[in-house]
C-alpha positions in Angstrom: -48.0 12.7 2.4 -48.8 13.4 -1.2 -47.9 16.9 -2.2 -48.0 16.1 -5.9 -50.4 19.0 -6.6 -47.7 21.4 -5.4 -45.0 19.6 -7.4 -47.2 20.0 -10.5 -47.6 23.7 -9.8 -43.9 24.1 -9.4 -43.3 22.1 -12.6 -45.8 24.2 -14.6 -44.2 27.4 -13.3 -40.5 26.8 -13.6 -39.7 30.2 -15.0 -42.0 32.2 -12.6 -40.5 34.0 -9.6 -41.1 32.0 -6.4 -39.0 33.6 -3.7 -37.0 36.8 -3.2 -34.4 36.3 -0.5 -31.4 38.5 0.3 -32.1 40.5 -2.8 -31.8 37.4 -5.0 -34.7 36.0 -7.1 -35.4 32.3 -7.1 -37.7 30.7 -9.6 -40.1 27.7 -9.2 -37.7 25.5 -11.1 -35.0 26.1 -8.5 -37.5 25.5 -5.7 -38.4 22.2 -7.3 -34.7 21.3 -7.4 -34.3 22.2 -3.7 -37.3 20.1 -2.8 -35.6 17.1 -4.4 -32.3 18.0 -2.7 -33.8 18.0 0.7 -35.5 14.7 0.0 -32.1 13.2 -0.5 -30.8 15.0 2.6 -33.5 13.4 4.7 -32.5 10.0 3.3 -28.9 10.6 4.2 -29.7 11.6 7.7 -32.2 8.7 8.1 -35.1 11.0 8.9 -38.1 8.8 8.5 -41.9 9.0 8.5 -43.3 9.8 12.0 -40.1 11.4 13.3 -40.5 14.6 15.3 -38.2 17.2 13.8 -37.6 20.8 15.0 -36.7 23.2 12.1 -35.2 26.5 13.1 -35.3 28.8 10.1 -36.8 31.9 8.3 -38.4 32.1 4.9 -35.3 31.3 2.8 -35.8 29.2 -0.4 -34.1 26.3 1.4 -36.3 26.7 4.5 -39.5 26.7 2.4 -38.3 23.6 0.4 -37.2 21.8 3.5 -40.5 22.2 5.2 -42.3 20.9 2.1 -39.8 17.9 2.0 -40.6 17.1 5.6 -44.3 17.3 4.8 -43.8 14.9 1.9 -41.9 12.5 4.2 -44.8 12.5 6.7 -42.6 14.0 9.4 -44.0 15.8 12.5 -42.6 19.3 12.1 -41.8 21.8 14.9 -41.0 25.1 13.2 -38.9 27.6 15.3 -37.5 31.1 14.8 -34.9 33.2 16.5 -37.8 35.1 18.2 -38.3 32.1 20.6 -34.6 31.4 21.2 -35.0 31.9 25.0 -37.7 29.2 25.1 -36.2 26.9 22.5 -35.0 24.2 24.8 -38.3 24.2 26.6 -40.1 23.8 23.3 -37.9 21.0 22.2 -38.6 19.1 25.4 -42.4 19.7 25.2 -42.5 18.5 21.6 -40.3 15.5 22.4 -38.1 16.3 19.4 -35.7 13.6 18.1 -33.9 15.8 15.7 -33.2 19.5 15.2 -32.3 21.1 11.9 -31.0 24.6 11.9 -30.6 26.8 8.8 -28.0 29.5 9.3 -28.3 33.0 7.9 -26.2 31.8 4.9 -28.8 28.9 4.5 -26.4 26.2 5.7 -28.0 23.2 7.6 -26.7 21.7 10.8 -28.3 18.7 12.4 -28.6 17.8 16.1 -29.8 14.5 17.4 -31.4 13.8 20.8 -31.0 10.5 22.6 -33.6 8.6 24.7 -36.6 10.6 23.5 -40.0 9.0 24.0 -42.5 10.7 21.8 -45.6 8.5 22.0 -48.2 11.2 22.8 -51.6 10.1 21.6 -51.7 12.8 19.0 -48.4 11.6 17.5 -49.8 8.1 17.4 -52.9 9.4 15.6 -50.7 11.1 12.9 -48.5 8.0 12.5 -51.6 5.8 12.1 -52.9 8.1 9.4 -49.5 8.2 7.8 -49.7 12.0 7.8 -47.3 14.8 8.5 -47.9 16.9 11.6 -47.3 20.5 12.6 -46.6 21.7 16.1 -47.3 25.4 16.8 -46.5 27.1 20.1 -48.7 30.0 21.4 -46.9 33.2 22.4 -47.3 32.5 26.1 -47.6 36.2 26.9 -50.2 35.5 29.6 -48.8 32.1 30.8 -47.0 29.0 29.7 -46.8 28.4 26.0 -49.2 25.7 24.7 -48.2 23.3 21.9 -51.0 22.8 19.4 -50.8 19.6 17.2 -52.1 19.8 13.7 -52.6 17.2 10.9 -50.8 18.9 8.0 -53.0 17.0 5.5 -56.1 19.0 6.7 -54.2 22.3 6.6 -53.2 21.7 2.9 -56.8 20.8 1.9 -57.9 24.5 1.9 -55.3 25.4 -0.8 -56.7 22.9 -3.4 -59.0 25.6 -4.8 -57.0 28.1 -6.9 -56.9 31.7 -5.9 -55.2 34.8 -7.4 -51.4 34.7 -7.5 -49.9 37.7 -5.7 -46.5 39.1 -4.9 -46.6 38.8 -1.1 -44.3 39.9 1.8 -43.5 37.1 4.3 -44.1 39.4 7.3 -45.6 36.9 9.7 -43.1 34.5 11.1 -42.0 31.0 10.0 -43.3 29.5 13.2 -46.6 31.3 13.1 -49.8 29.9 11.6 -50.2 33.2 9.6 -46.7 32.9 8.2 -47.1 29.3 7.2 -50.5 30.2 5.6 -48.9 33.0 3.6 -46.2 30.7 2.3 -48.6 27.9 1.3 -51.1 30.3 -0.3 -48.4 31.9 -2.3 -46.9 28.6 -3.6 -50.2 26.9 -4.3 -51.1 29.9 -6.5 -47.7 30.3 -8.1 -47.2 33.7 -6.6 -44.0 35.2 -5.3 -42.9 35.2 -1.6 -40.8 38.2 -0.9 -38.8 38.2 2.3 -37.6 41.2 4.3 -34.3 41.8 6.0 -36.1 43.1 9.1 -39.7 43.6 10.0 -39.5 47.3 10.5 -41.4 50.1 8.6 -38.4 51.3 6.6 -37.3 47.8 5.5 -40.9 46.8 4.6 -41.6 50.0 2.7 -38.4 49.7 0.7 -39.2 46.1 -0.2 -42.7 47.0 -1.3 -41.3 49.6 -3.7 -38.4 47.6 -5.0 -40.2 44.3 -5.7 -43.7 45.6 -6.6 -45.3 43.9 -3.6 -49.1 43.4 -4.0 -50.1 41.9 -0.6 -48.9 42.9 2.9 -50.2 40.6 5.6 -49.4 42.1 9.0 -50.8 43.3 12.4 -52.5 46.5 13.6 -49.5 47.3 15.8 -47.2 47.3 12.8 -49.6 49.3 10.7 -49.7 52.0 13.4 -45.9 52.1 13.4 -46.0 52.4 9.6 -48.4 55.3 9.7 -46.3 57.1 12.4 -43.1 56.8 10.4 -42.4 58.9 7.3 -42.0 55.9 5.0 -45.4 56.6 3.3 -43.8 59.9 2.0 -40.5 58.4 1.0 -41.5 55.2 -0.8 -43.8 54.2 -3.6 -46.8 52.0 -2.5 -48.5 52.0 -5.9 -48.1 48.3 -6.5 -49.8 47.4 -3.2 -53.4 46.0 -3.8 -54.2 44.5 -0.5 -53.3 44.9 3.2 -54.6 42.2 5.6 -54.4 42.5 9.4 -55.1 40.2 12.3 -53.7 38.7 15.5 -55.2 41.5 17.7 -58.1 44.1 17.6 -57.6 47.0 15.2 -58.1 50.5 16.7 -60.7 52.3 14.6 -58.7 55.5 14.4 -55.7 53.5 12.9 -58.0 51.8 10.3 -59.6 55.2 9.3 -56.2 56.8 8.9 -54.9 53.9 6.9 -57.9 54.0 4.6 -57.5 57.8 4.1 -53.8 57.4 3.2 -54.4 54.4 0.9 -57.9 54.9 -0.5 -57.2 52.6 -3.5 -55.8 49.7 -1.4 -58.3 47.1 -0.1 -57.9 46.7 3.6 -59.1 43.3 4.9 -59.4 41.9 8.4 -58.3 38.3 8.8 -59.0 35.8 11.5 -57.0 32.8 12.6 -55.6 31.0 15.6 -52.7 28.6 16.1 -55.3 26.0 17.0 -57.5 26.4 13.9 -55.6 27.9 11.0 -56.6 30.9 9.0 -60.3 31.3 8.1 -61.6 33.0 4.9 -62.8 36.4 5.7 -64.6 39.4 4.2 -64.6 42.9 5.8 -67.8 44.9 5.4 -65.5 47.6 4.0 -61.9 48.8 4.0 -62.8 51.3 6.8 -65.0 48.8 8.8 -64.1 46.7 11.8 -67.1 44.4 11.0 -66.0 41.1 9.3 -67.6 37.9 8.1 -65.5 34.8 8.7 -65.9 31.1 7.8 -65.9 29.6 4.3 -65.3 26.1 3.2 -64.7 23.7 6.1 -65.5 26.1 8.8 -68.7 26.7 10.9 -69.1 29.6 13.4 -71.4 30.4 16.3 -71.5 32.8 19.2 -72.3 31.5 22.7 -72.4 34.0 25.6 -70.7 36.6 23.4 -67.7 34.3 22.8 -66.9 33.1 19.3 -66.8 29.3 18.7 -65.6 27.6 15.6 -65.9 24.0 14.3 -63.4 22.9 11.6 -62.0 19.7 10.1 -58.6 21.5 10.1 -58.7 22.3 13.8 -55.8 20.9 15.8 -56.0 17.4 17.3 -55.3 19.0 20.7 -52.4 20.3 22.8 -49.4 18.3 23.9 -49.3 20.0 27.3 -52.8 21.2 28.1 -56.5 20.2 27.9 -58.1 21.3 24.6 -60.9 23.9 24.8 -63.4 21.9 22.7 -67.1 21.6 23.7 -68.7 18.2 23.9 -70.1 18.7 20.5 -66.8 19.5 18.9 -66.7 23.4 18.8 -63.5 25.2 19.6 -64.0 28.0 22.2 -61.8 30.8 20.9 -61.9 33.0 24.0 -62.6 36.0 21.7 -65.5 38.3 22.8 -67.5 39.6 19.9 -70.5 41.7 18.9 -72.8 40.3 16.2 -74.6 42.1 13.4 -76.3 39.6 11.0 -73.5 37.7 9.2 -70.8 40.0 10.5 -68.9 40.1 13.8 -66.8 42.7 15.5 -63.9 41.4 17.7 -63.7 43.2 21.0 -60.8 41.3 22.6 -59.8 38.2 24.5 -62.0 37.2 27.5 -58.8 36.5 29.4 -57.7 40.1 29.0 -61.1 41.6 30.1 -60.7 43.9 33.1 -63.4 43.7 35.8 -63.7 47.0 37.6 -66.2 46.7 40.3 -68.4 44.5 38.1 -68.0 46.7 35.0 -66.3 45.2 31.9 -63.4 47.0 30.3 -61.9 45.8 27.0 -58.2 47.0 26.8 -58.4 47.5 23.1 -61.2 50.1 23.5 -59.1 52.2 25.9 -56.0 51.8 23.8 -57.8 53.1 20.7 -58.9 56.2 22.6 -55.4 57.0 24.0 -53.8 56.4 20.6 -56.0 59.1 19.0 -53.6 61.6 20.5 -50.9 62.5 18.0 -48.1 62.4 20.5 -48.8 58.7 21.4 -46.9 56.0 19.4 -48.6 53.2 21.2 -50.7 52.4 24.3 -51.0 49.1 26.1 -53.7 48.7 28.7 -53.6 46.2 31.5 -55.0 45.7 35.1 -53.8 45.9 38.6 -55.4 44.6 41.8 -57.4 47.1 43.9 -58.8 46.5 47.4 -62.1 48.4 46.6 -62.9 47.7 42.9 -61.0 44.4 42.5 -59.1 45.7 39.5 -58.1 49.1 38.2 -57.2 50.1 34.6 -53.5 51.0 33.9 -51.7 51.9 30.8 -48.1 51.9 29.4 -47.6 54.6 26.9 -44.8 55.1 24.4 -44.4 58.7 23.2 -43.0 60.2 20.0 -39.6 61.9 20.3 -40.9 65.5 19.9 -42.7 66.0 23.2 -42.2 69.3 25.0 -44.6 69.0 27.9 -43.9 67.2 31.1 -45.2 63.7 31.8 -47.4 65.1 34.6 -49.0 67.5 32.1 -49.4 64.7 29.5 -50.9 62.3 32.0 -53.5 65.0 32.8 -54.3 65.5 29.1 -54.6 61.8 28.4 -57.1 61.4 31.2 -59.1 64.4 30.0 -59.2 63.0 26.5 -60.3 59.6 27.9 -63.0 61.3 30.0 -64.6 62.8 26.8 -64.9 59.3 25.1 -65.0 56.7 27.9 -67.0 56.0 31.1 -65.2 56.9 34.3 -64.3 53.3 35.3 -62.5 52.8 32.0 -60.1 55.8 32.5 -56.6 54.6 33.5 -55.8 55.2 37.1 -52.1 54.8 36.5 -50.2 55.7 33.4 -46.5 54.7 32.9 -44.4 56.2 30.1 -41.9 53.8 28.4 -39.2 54.4 25.9 -39.1 51.1 24.0 -41.8 49.3 22.0 -44.1 47.1 24.0 -44.8 44.4 21.4 -43.6 40.9 20.6 -41.5 39.8 17.7 -44.9 39.0 16.0 -45.9 42.7 16.4 -48.6 41.9 18.9 -49.1 44.0 22.1 -47.7 42.5 25.3 -50.3 42.9 28.1 -49.6 42.0 31.7 -52.7 40.2 33.0 -53.2 40.1 36.7 
């Protein structure tokens, strides 16, 4: 696949900062050298066009350059991170990988080969016939078996042909996540600087923002709530930050309002994307608004029975291990329930997570947002349990801050009283469990048990 445009950008930006990794700054000239190095590496290891290669890494300069070298070689790429280590062998088998390349924490590469692999899935045959690179992305699998979405990398790259503003951006979203890959490509195509973090925790992120004058933080509502509950806002300087983007799950309105009050001069923008579709262009009605307009070049949207549907040239070819949820006329059914106000939508939650209590609909995110209004609550995660009378009941797992003096019984009563003031009776949790650890994934997305 021709990535000459990207090579030209690197060549014209040789002295610009490209990546900050392990507190070392790498320039675009070095990234270009690494791209050439990995091309020779692929020659030496006889990795050819159409091969299916797993790449376990994070956003080091070598990891970035190696992924681009694999794209240039028209390889079908399966990015992996340590966050999926428990499922790695399953993922390698589903993707029918021939080769695995692992980059260590010191950025050293090891190669593993697999014998007797038959990877002639129809989507792979399509990519080889087009002579295009492919990208395999696995869903989180929090509500079932992970699905492997197959993308044509050429169509993903098309959206970056139009120049945008170059920003100094934190690589918060993971290397094997569509948001993380989008962040990397957007940064490089606009000669920005990709700034890595030692760990994805409030203190480490805030320290990095101050030290390296970060301008853009792409993250999730769960992480932003943790950021607000910590004291890092008081201890670190956020003056360089121009833009915070959030996605992957519904944003509690109270969190958004608090964020806007603390950072009144920072633009806060909701994004929308799926592993199956890529990241759409978006525009929030305001930094304190949950209403967002999505679409842009190459995307069409419509709402059918309150569910968002999207048509895009850059949509996946399909899944390796499941039927694809496309309509007969080519629209992808996202499963996201939305409200509509003219050109804007408000995302309510996934249809699969909707709780049916005696015929009444409960969106977990709505109940979570109310519970999290209480200052003692770090996070709330709402889910359902079976009930002989109503079919389902609403339940919640609640993580508390460390300075709680009242008993769990008293706090349970107070949570329910607070919910009663803001929610209909069928939405009030019948069972509340208190947990000590975070209830989110490595991607800082809430983990809900769906029964």
